[in-house]
C-alpha positions in Angstrom: 54.3 27.5 26.5 54.9 29.0 23.1 54.6 26.9 20.0 57.8 26.4 18.0 56.6 26.7 14.5 60.0 26.2 12.9 60.6 22.9 14.7 57.0 21.8 13.9 57.3 22.5 10.2 60.7 20.6 10.1 59.1 17.6 11.8 56.2 17.6 9.4 58.5 17.7 6.4 60.5 14.7 7.7 57.2 12.8 8.3 56.1 13.5 4.7 59.5 12.3 3.4 59.2 9.1 5.4 55.6 8.5 4.1 56.8 9.0 0.6 59.4 6.3 0.9 56.9 3.9 2.5 54.4 4.6 -0.3 57.0 4.0 -3.0 58.0 0.7 -1.3 54.4 -0.5 -1.2 53.9 0.4 -4.9 57.1 -1.3 -5.9 56.2 -4.5 -3.9 52.6 -4.6 -5.3 51.5 -7.1 -7.9 51.0 -5.9 -11.5 48.1 -8.3 -12.0 44.7 -6.7 -12.7 42.4 -6.1 -9.7 39.7 -8.7 -9.5 36.2 -7.2 -9.7 34.2 -10.1 -8.2 34.0 -8.6 -4.7 31.5 -10.1 -2.4 29.5 -6.8 -2.3 29.4 -6.8 -6.1 28.2 -10.4 -6.3 25.6 -9.7 -3.7 24.3 -6.7 -5.6 24.0 -8.7 -8.8 22.0 -11.3 -6.9 19.7 -8.8 -5.3 19.3 -6.3 -8.2 20.0 -8.1 -11.5 19.5 -6.0 -14.6 17.4 -8.8 -16.1 16.0 -12.1 -15.0 15.2 -14.8 -17.5 12.2 -16.9 -16.5 9.8 -19.7 -17.7 6.2 -20.3 -16.9 6.1 -23.4 -14.6 2.4 -23.5 -13.8 -0.9 -21.7 -14.5 -4.0 -21.6 -12.3 -7.4 -20.2 -13.2 -8.5 -18.1 -10.2 -11.8 -16.7 -11.6 -13.3 -16.6 -15.1 -11.1 -13.6 -16.0 -8.0 -14.0 -13.7 -5.1 -16.5 -13.8 -2.1 -17.0 -11.6 1.3 -17.8 -13.2 4.2 -19.4 -11.5 7.6 -18.1 -12.7 10.9 -20.1 -12.4 14.4 -19.3 -13.5 15.3 -20.1 -17.1 18.6 -21.8 -16.4 19.4 -22.3 -20.1 19.2 -18.5 -20.6 21.6 -17.8 -17.7 19.3 -17.2 -14.6 19.9 -19.6 -11.8 18.4 -17.8 -8.9 15.5 -15.4 -8.6 16.1 -12.2 -6.7 14.7 -11.6 -3.2 11.8 -9.3 -2.9 9.8 -7.5 -0.2 6.1 -8.3 0.2 4.3 -5.7 -1.9 6.9 -5.2 -4.6 6.4 -5.8 -8.3 8.4 -7.1 -11.3 8.2 -5.7 -14.8 7.6 -8.3 -17.5 8.7 -7.9 -21.2 6.5 -9.5 -23.9 6.9 -9.4 -27.7 3.4 -9.5 -29.1 2.7 -9.1 -32.9 5.8 -7.0 -33.5 5.3 -4.8 -30.4 7.6 -4.8 -27.4 5.6 -4.3 -24.2 6.7 -4.0 -20.6 4.1 -4.3 -17.8 4.5 -4.2 -14.0 2.9 -7.1 -12.0 2.9 -7.4 -8.3 4.3 -10.6 -6.8 1.5 -12.3 -5.0 3.5 -15.0 -3.1 5.7 -14.9 0.0 9.5 -14.1 -0.2 10.0 -17.6 1.1 8.9 -18.9 -2.3 11.9 -17.1 -3.8 14.3 -18.2 -1.1 13.3 -21.9 -0.9 11.4 -22.8 -4.0 13.1 -20.3 -6.4 9.7 -19.2 -7.7 7.5 -16.0 -8.1 3.8 -15.9 -8.6 1.9 -13.1 -10.4 -1.8 -12.9 -10.9 -3.2 -11.2 -14.0 -6.7 -10.1 -14.7 -8.0 -10.0 -18.3 -9.0 -6.4 -19.2 -10.8 -4.8 -22.1 -8.2 -3.8 -24.7 -5.4 -5.1 -22.4 -2.8 -6.2 -24.9 -0.5 -8.0 -22.5 -3.1 -9.2 -20.0 -5.3 -10.7 -22.8 -2.2 -12.3 -24.4 -1.3 -13.9 -21.1 -4.8 -15.1 -20.4 -5.5 -16.5 -23.9 -2.1 -17.5 -25.4 0.6 -18.1 -22.7 1.3 -21.7 -21.8 3.6 -23.7 -19.6 7.3 -23.5 -20.6 6.9 -20.1 -22.4 9.9 -17.9 -21.8 10.0 -14.2 -20.8 12.4 -11.6 -19.3 11.6 -9.7 -16.2 13.2 -7.0 -14.1 14.4 -7.3 -10.5 11.7 -6.6 -7.9 10.9 -2.9 -7.6 8.5 -0.5 -5.9 8.0 1.2 -2.5 4.6 -0.4 -1.5 5.9 -2.5 1.3 5.9 -2.4 5.1 8.8 -0.5 6.7 9.0 -0.7 10.5 10.8 2.6 10.8 7.9 4.3 9.0 4.7 2.3 9.4 2.6 1.4 12.4 2.5 -2.2 13.4 -1.3 -2.4 12.9 -1.8 -2.3 9.2 -5.3 -1.8 7.6 -5.0 -3.1 4.0 -7.8 -1.8 1.8 -8.1 -3.8 -1.5 -10.4 -3.7 -4.5 -10.5 -6.4 -7.1 -7.0 -7.4 -8.3 -5.5 -5.0 -5.7 -5.4 -8.0 -3.3 -2.1 -9.2 -4.7 0.3 -7.2 -2.5 -1.7 -8.0 0.6 -1.7 -11.7 -0.3 2.1 -11.5 -0.3 2.1 -9.8 3.0 -0.3 -12.3 4.6 1.9 -15.2 3.3 5.0 -13.5 4.7 3.3 -13.2 8.2 2.6 -16.9 8.3 6.1 -17.7 7.2 7.6 -15.5 10.0 9.1 -13.0 7.6 6.8 -10.1 8.4 5.9 -9.2 12.0 2.8 -7.0 11.8 -1.0 -7.3 12.5 -2.7 -7.2 9.1 -6.4 -6.5 8.6 -7.4 -6.9 4.9 -10.7 -5.1 4.0 -11.4 -6.5 0.6 -14.1 -5.0 -1.6 -15.5 -6.8 -4.7 -18.9 -7.0 -6.4 -19.9 -10.6 -5.6 -18.6 -13.6 -3.7 -17.5 -15.2 -7.0 -15.2 -12.2 -7.7 -13.1 -12.8 -4.6 -9.5 -13.8 -5.6 -7.6 -16.3 -3.4 -10.8 -16.8 -1.4 -9.9 -20.2 0.0 -6.3 -19.3 0.7 -7.1 -16.1 2.4 -9.5 -18.0 4.8 -6.7 -20.6 5.4 -4.2 -17.9 6.3 -6.5 -16.0 8.6 -7.5 -19.3 10.4 -3.8 -20.2 10.7 -2.5 -17.0 12.2 -4.4 -14.6 14.5 -2.4 -11.6 13.2 -4.3 -11.9 10.0 -8.0 -10.9 9.6 -9.9 -10.7 6.3 -13.1 -8.7 6.0 -15.0 -9.2 2.7 -17.2 -6.3 1.5 -19.7 -7.2 -1.3 -21.2 -4.3 -3.3 -23.7 -6.3 -5.3 -24.6 -9.3 -3.2 -25.8 -10.0 0.4 -24.0 -12.9 2.1 -24.2 -13.7 5.8 -21.2 -12.6 7.8 -19.9 -10.5 5.0 -20.2 -6.7 4.9 -22.5 -5.2 2.3 -22.1 -2.1 0.1 -18.9 -0.1 -0.3 -16.0 0.1 2.1 -16.9 2.7 4.6 -15.5 4.6 7.5 -17.9 2.6 9.8 -16.4 -0.6 8.6 -12.8 0.6 9.0 -13.5 2.0 12.5 -14.1 -1.5 13.8 -10.5 -2.6 13.3 -8.5 0.5 14.3 -6.0 0.5 17.2 -4.1 3.4 18.8 -1.7 3.7 15.9 -2.5 2.5 12.4 -1.0 2.5 8.9 -3.3 2.3 5.9 -2.3 0.6 2.6 -4.6 1.0 -0.3 -4.5 -0.9 -3.6 -7.2 -1.1 -6.3 -9.0 0.9 -9.0 -9.0 4.6 -9.4 -12.5 4.7 -8.0 -11.3 3.0 -4.8 -8.5 5.5 -4.4 -10.8 8.5 -4.8 -13.3 7.0 -2.4 -10.6 6.2 0.2 -8.9 9.5 -0.1 -12.1 11.1 1.1 -12.6 8.7 4.0 -9.0 8.6 5.2 -8.8 12.3 5.1 -11.2 12.4 8.0 -8.6 10.7 10.3 -6.2 13.7 9.9 -3.2 11.3 9.9 0.4 12.1 9.2 1.2 11.4 5.5 3.5 8.6 6.3 0.6 6.5 7.6 -1.2 6.3 4.3 0.4 4.3 1.6 -1.0 4.0 -1.9 0.1 1.6 -4.6 0.9 3.7 -7.7 -2.0 4.1 -10.1 -2.7 5.7 -13.4 -4.9 8.7 -13.0 -7.5 10.4 -15.2 -6.8 12.7 -18.1 -9.3 14.7 -20.2 -9.5 13.7 -23.9 -11.6 16.2 -25.7 -11.2 14.9 -29.3 -8.4 12.7 -30.5 -5.5 14.1 -32.5 -2.7 12.2 -34.1 0.9 13.5 -34.0 4.2 12.7 -35.6 6.9 11.5 -33.2 10.6 11.2 -34.0 12.3 8.9 -31.5 16.1 9.4 -31.2 18.4 6.7 -29.8 22.1 6.6 -29.6 22.5 5.1 -33.1 19.3 5.8 -35.1 16.1 7.8 -35.5 12.6 6.2 -35.9 9.5 8.0 -37.0 6.1 6.9 -35.6 2.7 8.4 -34.8 1.0 8.8 -31.5 -2.6 9.6 -30.7 -3.4 12.3 -28.1 -5.1 9.7 -25.9 -2.1 7.3 -25.7 1.2 7.8 -24.0 4.5 8.2 -25.8 5.6 5.0 -24.2 2.5 3.1 -25.5 3.1 4.3 -29.0 6.8 3.3 -28.9 5.9 -0.2 -27.6 3.3 -0.7 -30.2 5.9 0.2 -32.9 8.5 -2.3 -31.6 10.8 0.3 -30.0 12.5 -1.1 -27.0 12.1 1.9 -24.7 13.1 1.5 -21.0 10.2 1.2 -18.5 9.2 -0.3 -15.2 6.3 1.1 -13.2 4.2 2.7 -16.0 2.8 5.3 -13.6 5.5 8.0 -13.6 7.0 7.0 -10.3 10.2 5.1 -10.7 11.9 7.4 -13.3 13.3 4.4 -15.2 11.8 5.7 -18.5 13.2 9.2 -18.1 13.8 10.7 -21.5 14.6 14.1 -23.0 12.0 16.0 -24.9 13.8 17.7 -27.7 10.8 19.4 -29.4 7.1 19.6 -28.8 4.6 19.8 -26.0 3.3 17.0 -23.8 0.8 16.6 -20.9 2.1 14.6 -18.0 -0.1 13.1 -15.2 0.7 11.6 -11.9 4.5 11.8 -12.3 7.3 12.4 -9.8 9.5 14.3 -12.1 12.3 16.3 -10.3 12.4 20.0 -10.6 15.9 19.9 -12.2 14.5 17.5 -14.9 11.7 19.9 -15.7 14.3 22.7 -16.2 16.2 20.6 -18.8 13.1 19.2 -20.6 13.2 15.6 -19.3 9.9 13.7 -19.2 8.5 10.3 -18.2 7.1 8.9 -21.5 4.9 6.4 -19.6 2.6 9.2 -18.4 3.3 11.7 -21.2 0.5 12.4 -23.8 1.4 14.4 -26.9 -0.1 17.8 -27.6 1.9 18.5 -30.7 4.5 16.8 -33.0 7.3 15.5 -30.8 11.0 14.8 -31.0 12.1 12.6 -28.0 15.5 11.2 -27.1 15.4 7.9 -25.2 18.2 6.1 -23.3 19.4 2.8 -24.6 
């Protein structure tokens, strides 16, 4: 049967005319009131991913001689009623004004997501560090009822069942226990369905964070096992020395995911060991860390910081990042992870040369001179344009 194009075109024209009349009627009958923007999806997004959360310090616990845990609750008077949900292993970025400087630091949430759901609290555990501006301030000066602003939970260091094996080998060093503490709590609370073996390396028994709680969790749930490895002390039933392949081999199953969190030395040591397993890349997860850079002599450079409404002149040493220099001089520059991963501090380099380490800059950004100031060290005088 031949197709009658003339009849078909005539029919299409009539259909379009009919649709036009229907559309005009719908427009005519519609209300002229502004469309409401409080859709359920928008409200949910604001709850899960708020731009800022206002908090107060509700409690402080001394874990070791140089480590404290801080309980955060919403600062209702400042407008935050409910803390955002998080995945075990994620972090928040905390803003602190210290002696004229504006500092942002990421801290891993060390409690279960159930704390946020039922108790409306987060906990973060901070270790005092040599020359640590924010960590020392928190350890020495912060008290209950002090107020701060934090970001929504961020980061990719969490279990994902579509990617990770159900048997997780968590390798921690020192303060790197925090994300695994959150995962263990989530297993006990029924939020996370995995088998978790924490291999925790410290110098001595006194250096173990959450020692009592870790033992309670492992005794309460057979999906959790904690192996302590002491490098400078011999204790019965504890492993001695450094975390080794021989220790790890004891807890492997047919399919395993490795999560590693700790010092740079731990990462380098574990990269060598885990490389022997020849695993697909997806089965080895690293918490972001700040890598080494080679400082041969220290120079000081002039930096002009451009914002949308002003220009600020500061100096920056070759051994400090552009972000650190801006924070020290009270410039409110955007930042979250401080390790070049999240891209939140992405800024444009208008003039000069920098050295960037451990960054995940996109190729297109490189072509247009965008950098991550949190991992960018100056190698000349600089002009940088930051977002507001």
